[in-house]
C-alpha positions as CSV (number, residue, x, y, z in Angstrom):
1,M,94.7,97.2,137.2
2,L,95.9,93.9,138.7
3,T,97.7,93.1,135.4
4,A,99.6,96.4,135.6
5,F,100.7,95.7,139.2
6,M,101.8,92.1,138.3
7,Q,103.9,93.4,135.4
8,A,105.4,96.1,137.6
9,F,106.5,93.6,140.2
10,R,108.2,91.6,137.5
11,T,110.3,94.7,136.6
12,P,113.2,95.1,139.1
13,D,113.4,98.9,139.3
14,L,109.6,99.3,139.4
15,R,109.4,96.5,142.0
16,G,111.8,98.5,144.1
17,K,109.7,101.7,143.8
18,L,106.5,99.9,144.7
19,L,108.1,98.2,147.7
20,F,109.5,101.6,148.8
21,T,106.1,103.2,148.5
22,L,104.4,100.4,150.5
23,G,107.1,100.7,153.2
24,I,106.5,104.4,153.6
25,M,102.8,103.8,153.7
26,A,103.3,101.2,156.5
27,L,105.5,103.6,158.4
28,F,102.8,106.2,158.1
29,R,100.2,103.9,159.6
30,L,102.6,103.0,162.4
31,G,102.9,106.6,163.4
32,S,99.2,106.9,163.4
33,V,98.8,104.5,166.3
34,L,101.8,105.7,168.4
35,P,100.5,107.7,171.3
36,T,101.7,111.2,172.1
37,P,103.6,111.5,175.4
38,G,101.3,112.4,178.3
39,V,98.2,110.8,176.8
40,N,96.3,108.2,178.8
41,I,95.7,105.5,176.2
42,A,93.0,103.6,178.2
43,N,90.9,106.8,178.7
44,V,91.4,107.7,175.0
45,Q,90.0,104.3,173.9
46,T,87.0,104.8,176.3
47,C,86.3,108.3,175.0
48,V,86.7,107.3,171.3
49,G,84.1,104.6,171.7
50,Q,81.6,107.2,173.0
51,S,82.3,109.9,170.4
52,K,81.1,110.4,166.8
53,D,83.2,111.5,163.9
54,A,81.4,114.8,163.0
55,G,82.2,118.4,162.3
56,L,85.6,119.8,161.6
57,L,87.4,117.3,164.0
58,G,85.7,114.5,162.1
59,L,87.0,115.8,158.8
60,I,90.6,116.0,160.2
61,N,90.1,112.6,161.8
62,V,89.2,111.0,158.4
63,F,92.2,112.5,156.6
64,S,94.5,111.4,159.5
65,G,93.2,107.8,159.4
66,G,91.7,108.0,162.8
67,A,94.9,109.3,164.4
68,L,93.4,112.6,165.6
69,L,90.9,111.2,168.1
70,Q,93.7,108.7,169.2
71,L,95.9,111.8,169.9
72,S,98.8,110.0,168.2
73,V,102.1,111.3,166.9
74,F,100.5,111.8,163.4
75,A,97.3,113.2,164.9
76,L,97.1,116.1,162.4
77,G,97.7,113.9,159.4
78,I,98.2,115.5,156.0
79,M,95.6,118.3,156.6
80,P,98.2,121.1,157.5
81,Y,100.0,120.5,154.2
82,I,96.7,120.4,152.2
83,T,95.6,123.7,153.9
84,A,99.0,125.3,153.3
85,S,99.0,124.3,149.6
86,I,95.5,125.7,149.1
87,I,96.5,129.0,150.9
88,I,99.6,129.4,148.7
89,Q,97.4,128.8,145.5
90,L,94.9,131.4,146.7
91,L,97.7,133.9,147.5
92,R,98.7,133.8,143.9
93,V,95.7,135.9,143.1
94,V,96.4,138.4,145.9
95,I,100.2,138.7,145.9
96,P,101.7,139.4,142.5
97,R,105.1,138.1,143.6
98,F,103.6,134.6,144.0
99,E,102.1,134.7,140.5
100,E,105.5,135.7,139.1
101,L,107.2,132.8,140.9
102,H,104.5,130.5,139.4
103,K,105.4,131.7,135.9
104,E,109.1,131.3,136.4
105,G,108.8,127.5,136.0
106,Q,110.7,125.0,138.0
107,S,112.8,127.4,140.1
108,G,109.8,129.5,141.0
109,N,107.7,126.5,141.9
110,A,110.6,125.3,144.1
111,T,110.4,128.6,146.0
112,L,106.6,128.2,146.4
113,T,107.1,124.7,147.6
114,Q,109.5,126.0,150.3
115,Y,106.9,128.6,151.3
116,T,104.3,125.8,151.5
117,R,106.6,123.8,153.9
118,Y,107.1,126.7,156.2
119,L,103.4,127.4,156.3
120,T,102.7,123.7,156.9
121,I,104.9,123.8,160.1
122,G,103.2,127.0,161.2
123,L,99.7,125.5,160.7
124,G,100.9,122.4,162.5
125,V,101.8,124.4,165.6
126,L,98.5,126.2,165.5
127,Q,96.4,123.1,164.9
128,S,98.3,121.0,167.5
129,S,97.9,123.8,170.1
130,T,94.2,123.8,169.4
131,I,93.8,120.1,169.6
132,V,95.9,119.8,172.8
133,A,94.0,122.7,174.5
134,T,90.6,121.2,173.4
135,A,91.6,117.7,174.8
136,A,92.9,119.2,178.0
137,S,89.7,121.2,178.6
138,G,87.5,118.1,177.9
139,A,85.8,119.6,174.8
140,L,87.4,117.1,172.4
141,F,85.2,114.4,173.9
142,P,82.3,116.3,175.5
143,T,80.3,113.2,176.3
144,C,83.2,111.5,178.1
145,T,83.6,111.6,181.9
146,V,87.3,110.7,182.1
147,S,90.2,112.9,181.2
148,V,92.5,111.9,178.3
149,I,95.3,114.1,179.5
150,P,95.2,113.8,183.3
151,D,97.4,116.0,185.5
152,A,99.2,117.6,182.5
153,S,101.7,120.2,183.4
154,P,102.6,123.1,181.0
155,F,105.7,121.3,180.0
156,D,103.7,118.1,179.2
157,L,101.3,120.2,177.0
158,A,104.2,121.9,175.2
159,L,105.8,118.5,174.6
160,M,102.6,117.2,173.0
161,I,102.4,120.3,170.8
162,V,106.1,119.8,169.7
163,T,105.5,116.1,169.1
164,M,102.4,116.6,166.9
165,T,104.1,119.4,164.9
166,A,107.2,117.2,164.4
167,G,104.8,114.4,163.2
168,T,103.3,116.9,160.6
169,G,106.8,117.7,159.3
170,L,107.7,114.0,159.1
171,I,104.5,113.2,157.2
172,M,105.4,116.0,154.7
173,W,108.9,114.5,154.3
174,L,107.5,111.0,153.8
175,G,105.1,112.2,151.1
176,E,108.0,114.0,149.3
177,L,110.1,110.8,149.5
178,I,107.3,108.8,147.8
179,T,107.0,111.4,145.1
180,E,110.7,111.4,144.4
181,H,111.7,107.7,144.8
182,G,108.4,105.9,144.7
183,I,105.3,105.6,142.5
184,G,102.6,108.3,142.3
185,N,102.0,111.5,144.2
186,G,103.2,111.0,147.8
187,M,100.7,113.3,149.5
188,S,97.8,111.8,147.6
189,L,98.8,108.3,148.5
190,L,99.1,109.1,152.2
191,I,95.5,110.5,152.1
192,F,94.5,107.4,150.3
193,T,96.1,105.3,153.0
194,S,94.3,107.1,155.8
195,I,90.9,106.8,154.1
196,V,91.3,103.1,153.3
197,A,92.4,102.4,156.9
198,R,89.1,103.8,158.2
199,M,86.8,102.4,155.5
200,P,86.4,98.8,156.9
201,Q,85.6,100.1,160.4
202,N,83.0,102.5,159.1
203,L,81.4,99.8,157.0
204,F,81.3,97.0,159.6
205,S,79.9,99.4,162.2
206,I,76.6,99.2,160.2
207,V,76.3,95.4,160.8
208,G,75.6,95.9,164.5
209,T,72.5,98.1,163.8
210,N,68.9,97.0,163.4
211,N,68.6,95.1,160.1
212,G,72.3,95.5,159.8
213,A,72.9,93.0,157.0
214,T,70.4,94.6,154.7
215,K,71.7,98.1,155.4
216,F,75.3,96.8,154.9
217,L,74.4,95.4,151.5
218,T,72.6,98.6,150.5
219,V,75.6,100.7,151.5
220,L,77.9,98.5,149.4
221,I,75.6,98.8,146.4
222,V,75.5,102.6,146.8
223,I,79.3,102.7,147.1
224,L,79.7,100.6,144.0
225,A,77.4,102.8,142.0
226,A,79.2,105.9,143.2
227,T,82.5,104.4,142.3
228,L,81.4,103.6,138.8
229,A,80.0,107.2,138.4
230,V,83.3,108.7,139.7
231,V,85.4,106.6,137.3
232,F,83.2,107.6,134.4
233,I,83.1,111.3,135.2
234,E,86.6,111.7,136.4
235,Q,87.9,110.2,133.1
236,A,85.6,112.5,131.0
237,T,87.1,115.7,129.5
238,R,85.8,118.5,127.3
239,R,88.4,118.7,124.4
240,I,88.8,122.1,122.8
241,P,90.6,121.7,119.5
242,V,93.6,124.0,118.8
243,Q,95.3,124.4,115.4
244,Y,98.8,125.8,115.0
245,A,99.6,127.7,111.9
246,K,102.6,126.8,109.7
247,R,105.6,129.1,110.0
248,M,109.1,129.2,108.5
249,V,112.2,129.6,110.7
250,G,115.2,129.7,108.4
251,R,114.8,126.7,106.2
252,R,112.7,124.7,108.5
253,Q,108.9,124.7,108.8
254,Y,107.2,124.6,112.2
255,G,103.6,124.2,113.2
256,G,100.7,122.9,111.2
257,S,99.8,120.5,113.9
258,T,96.5,120.0,115.7
259,T,96.1,119.4,119.4
260,Y,93.4,120.1,122.0
261,I,93.0,121.7,125.5
262,P,91.5,119.0,127.9
263,I,89.1,120.4,130.5
264,K,88.0,118.0,133.2
265,I,84.4,118.1,134.2
266,N,85.4,118.3,137.9
267,T,88.2,120.8,137.7
268,A,88.2,121.7,141.4
269,G,88.4,118.1,142.7
270,V,87.5,117.7,146.4
271,I,88.6,121.2,147.4
272,P,85.0,122.7,147.4
273,V,83.8,119.9,149.7
274,I,86.6,120.4,152.1
275,F,86.1,124.1,152.2
276,A,82.4,123.8,152.7
277,S,82.7,121.2,155.4
278,S,85.3,123.2,157.3
279,I,83.3,126.5,157.2
280,L,80.1,124.8,158.4
281,A,82.0,122.9,161.1
282,M,83.6,126.0,162.7
283,P,80.4,127.2,164.4
284,Q,79.9,123.7,165.9
285,L,83.5,123.7,167.2
286,I,83.1,127.2,168.7
287,A,79.8,126.2,170.3
288,Q,81.5,123.5,172.3
289,F,83.3,126.2,174.3
290,G,80.1,128.3,174.8
291,N,77.4,128.2,177.5
292,K,75.0,125.5,176.5
293,E,72.1,127.6,177.8
294,S,72.9,130.4,175.4
295,S,70.4,131.0,172.5
296,W,73.1,131.0,169.8
297,V,74.6,127.7,171.1
298,R,71.1,126.1,171.1
299,W,70.5,127.4,167.6
300,I,73.7,126.0,166.3
301,S,73.0,122.6,167.9
302,N,69.5,122.5,166.5
303,N,70.2,123.7,162.9
304,L,73.8,122.9,162.0
305,S,74.0,119.1,162.5
306,Q,74.7,117.1,159.4
307,T,71.1,116.0,158.9
308,D,69.4,119.4,159.4
309,T,67.8,121.3,156.5
310,V,69.8,124.5,157.2
311,Y,73.0,122.6,157.2
312,L,72.2,120.8,153.9
313,V,71.2,123.9,152.1
314,G,74.2,125.9,153.3
315,Y,76.5,122.9,152.4
316,G,75.1,122.7,148.9
317,L,75.4,126.4,148.2
318,L,79.0,126.6,149.6
319,I,80.0,123.6,147.4
320,L,78.6,125.3,144.3
321,F,80.3,128.6,145.2
322,F,83.7,127.1,145.9
323,A,83.5,124.9,142.7
324,F,83.3,128.1,140.6
325,F,85.7,130.1,142.8
326,Y,88.5,127.5,142.8
327,T,88.1,126.8,139.1
328,A,88.4,130.5,138.3
329,I,91.6,130.7,140.3
330,T,93.3,127.6,138.8
331,F,92.1,128.0,135.1
332,N,93.1,131.3,133.6
333,P,91.6,131.8,130.1
334,E,93.7,135.0,129.4
335,E,96.9,133.2,130.1
336,I,96.0,130.3,127.8
337,A,94.8,132.6,125.1
338,D,98.1,134.6,125.3
339,N,100.2,131.5,125.1
340,M,98.2,130.2,122.1
341,K,98.7,133.6,120.3
342,K,102.4,133.7,121.1
343,Y,103.0,130.3,119.4
344,G,100.6,130.8,116.5
345,G,97.8,128.7,117.9
346,F,94.1,129.3,117.5
347,I,90.7,127.6,118.0
348,P,89.0,126.8,114.7
349,G,86.3,129.4,114.1
350,I,87.4,131.6,116.9
351,R,89.6,134.7,116.4
352,A,92.8,135.0,118.5
353,G,92.9,137.4,121.5
354,E,89.8,138.6,123.3
355,P,87.3,136.3,121.4
356,T,89.3,133.3,122.5
357,V,89.2,134.4,126.1
358,R,85.4,134.8,125.9
359,Y,85.0,131.4,124.3
360,L,87.2,129.7,126.9
361,T,85.3,131.4,129.7
362,Y,82.0,130.3,128.3
363,V,83.2,126.7,128.0
364,I,84.7,126.5,131.4
365,N,81.6,128.0,133.1
366,R,79.3,125.4,131.4
367,V,81.6,122.5,132.3
368,T,82.0,123.7,135.9
369,A,78.2,124.0,136.2
370,A,77.9,120.3,135.4
371,G,80.9,119.4,137.6
372,S,79.6,121.3,140.6
373,V,76.2,119.5,140.4
374,Y,78.0,116.2,140.2
375,L,80.2,117.1,143.2
376,L,77.1,118.2,145.1
377,I,75.3,115.0,144.6
378,L,78.4,113.0,145.5
379,A,79.0,115.0,148.7
380,L,75.4,114.7,149.9
381,L,75.2,111.0,149.2
382,P,76.3,109.9,152.7
383,T,73.8,112.2,154.4
384,V,71.0,110.9,152.2
385,A,72.0,107.3,153.0
386,V,72.0,108.0,156.7
387,I,68.5,109.6,156.6
388,W,67.1,106.9,154.2
389,L,68.5,103.9,156.1
390,G,67.9,105.4,159.6
391,L,71.5,104.9,160.7
392,S,72.4,106.3,164.1
393,Q,75.9,107.3,163.1
394,N,77.1,109.3,160.1
395,L,79.2,107.8,157.4
396,P,81.9,110.6,157.5
397,F,82.5,112.1,154.1
398,G,81.7,109.0,152.2
399,G,81.2,110.6,148.8
400,T,84.4,112.6,149.1
401,T,86.4,109.6,150.3
402,I,85.2,107.6,147.3
403,L,86.2,110.5,145.0
404,I,89.7,110.6,146.6
405,M,90.2,106.8,146.6
406,V,89.1,106.4,143.0
407,G,91.0,109.4,141.8
408,V,94.3,108.5,143.5
409,G,93.9,104.9,142.3
410,L,93.4,105.8,138.7
411,Q,96.3,108.3,138.7
412,T,98.6,105.7,140.3
413,V,97.7,103.0,137.8
414,K,98.3,105.5,134.9
415,E,101.8,106.3,136.2
416,I,102.6,102.5,136.6
417,N,101.4,102.0,133.0
418,S,103.5,104.8,131.7
419,Q,106.5,103.4,133.5
420,L,105.8,100.0,132.0
421,Q,105.6,101.5,128.5
422,Q,109.0,103.1,128.9
423,R,110.6,99.9,129.9
424,H,108.7,97.5,127.6
425,Y,108.4,99.7,124.5
426,E,108.0,97.7,121.3
427,G,109.2,99.3,118.2
428,F,107.7,98.9,114.7
429,L,110.4,96.3,113.8
430,S,109.4,93.9,116.6
């Protein structure tokens, strides 16, 4: 990896792309610490020190690099764009027009991207309004005795909502700039930046606990083992061989080649974990606005914390469900079988048409079963570490953050290597 980066910096145009990408990432981190107008910074720092990153707000805070609980300009981070992208993908199943646009190729995908941008801004308005209202009511930091938005007028609250929404639009634009003029996928790199920015703080917070040095080394070993497992499994694919028959078009012969369909073990990525965490965190968020003496509020507080049995069982079942659900949406065996039949392709030993669809469905279900179990173990790893080590604070989404960091890092290195091969290609005469 380091060799690839060193070679890239020796190539002028690649060096420019890397420096441009690093500059955008630095600008993104700068916006994550700039306070929103109307926020009392001193009170925010006091309340952040007394709060815990848990629940839905903890999830958004992780993906915003800690900007959410700081109530900064980039408080919402990349989450509105991620949510909008997932919603547009799910709507392809419900709305036939979206599926038609997806099949149109580049022009159709450009239209879907435009819809995603509009939906991102809409979600930004909704989420920023929720965050500002929660902070103004004191529910954002329920254990804090000071107000983070003191004496805020309706105009001040509207200005905060507009500022956070504008920050969401700017983040989306910065990610697209990286994708177009830099190296790697812009949105993924911004998520990577947010997670890496929070990782040292989460790790060194363990040192101050009882037997902190031992626990710190144990956590490092667990992270290293999880990283090796993620690298091994994320690189693994189930290859389905495909043979193309020979055919004559005029005087030319086409086909006769052999290729394969690669199926990743973890086809759904981190989407099932995000969905499961968001759904289980919603009752906790709603309970903050309820009467603490109510029976349903007490039940949520006693059973839906991240170390309770009910939460862990529900979390695991939701991860397994969404792993199969999202894979079924993104991987369409009928479409693949139709494309193979159209171009004269077939799987050796399997007849074209419906038998191919059944075979592909059988394979993807078996691969998804293994991938969902792997994802479940990785997602529950932080909670198991907290219970086993007796830590007072949670390590927020540690398994998922490792999965994202390793995945984005591998993909970026692959793109750098492909760029280097294009510029330093050695022919067979050299």
